[in-house]
N, C-alpha and C positions, 0 to 999 in steps of 0.2 A: 590683474597681473602686475607684479612690481616692475618698475622701470630701472634700467641700468644707471640712470642719472639721479635716482632717488638719493637725497642727501644722507639719509640714514644708512643706505647701502654703501655709499662712498666712504662714510665715516668708519663703518665696520671693516671695509677693505684696508683703509689706512691703519687702523688699530691692529688688524691681523698681520699686516706687513711688519709693523714695529715689533710685535710679539715674536714673529718668525725671526727677524734680524737679531733680537735679543738672545736667541738660541746660540748665536755665534759670537757676539760681541756686545759690550755695553752700549746702550743707546742714550744719547744726550737729551733729545727732545721727546718727552712722553706726554700723551694726553692724560687728562684726569682719570679716564677709565683705565688706561694701561697702568697708571700708578696704583689704582685700587686693585687691579688684578695682581700686580706684583706684591701688594700688601697682604693679599689673601691666597697667595700661590700654594702654600702647603695644603690648605683646605680644598682648593680647587683640584690640585693634583691628586689628593686622596680620593676625591669623588670619581675622577677619571680612572684611577687605578682599580677602584672597586667595580666599575662597570666594564672594564676591559682587563680582567685579571691575567689573561694569556699574553698581554702585551705590556711589558715593563715600559715606563715612560722613556727611558733612554733608547729603546728599540723602536719607538713610534716615529713615523715620518714627521719631521719638524713642522711642516706646514699643517698637517692634521692636528698636531699638538697645539699649535697656535690657535687654530680654529676652535678646537675643543675648549681651550682655556677661556677664550672670548665668550663662547656660547654658555659655558657653565656659569661664568660670572654674571652674564645677562639673565640667565634663568633664575639665579638666586637674588638678583638685585633690581632688575628692570621691571617696569610696569607693562611691558609688551607681553602679549599672550605667549605662553610657552611654545605652542605649535608654530607660531610665526618665527620665533627665535630658532627653533630646530630647522625649519624649512630654509631659513636664511643661511644657517651654518652648512646645511647639505649643499646648497647652491654654491657657496664659497668653496667647499671641498671639491665639488665637481669641476669648478672653474680653475682652481689653483693646485689641487692635489693630484694624486695618481688616479689610475683607472678605477681602483676600488675605494678611494677616499670617501666618496659620497655615501656609500652603503655602510662603511665603517663608522663614520661620524653619526649617521642616522641611528645605527645600532647602539652606540655608546649613549647618545643623548636620549634615545627612546627608552633605554634601560633605566637611566636616572629618573626620567619622568614617570615611568611605570612604577618604579619603586617608591614614588612620592618623596624622593629625597629633595626635590625642588619644591619650594613653597609656591603656591599660586596666590 
């Protein structure tokens, strides 16, 4: 079982919060990962839109969108196993999102993984 004090978990929370804040205003201090997400935002958002066609990005809960952007980037670029990334994203959604955020995030990421859009 992962621990709340795990440095990787804490780093994801920090990056997620910056991505969330960016939804409202420009952020000055960005981690390297957030910079990379911003550089690949069109591709990441396209993948999210394809896996959640009923939900245009502008209608998505901003925290869910931040979590999805972080997770999609990690799925495409990290060496962490996809199921670990998805599990972590679902946990973040349950902790920071709405009542349905966990299942929504799980559905979108599961769809991407199932369609093999994400390279392993």
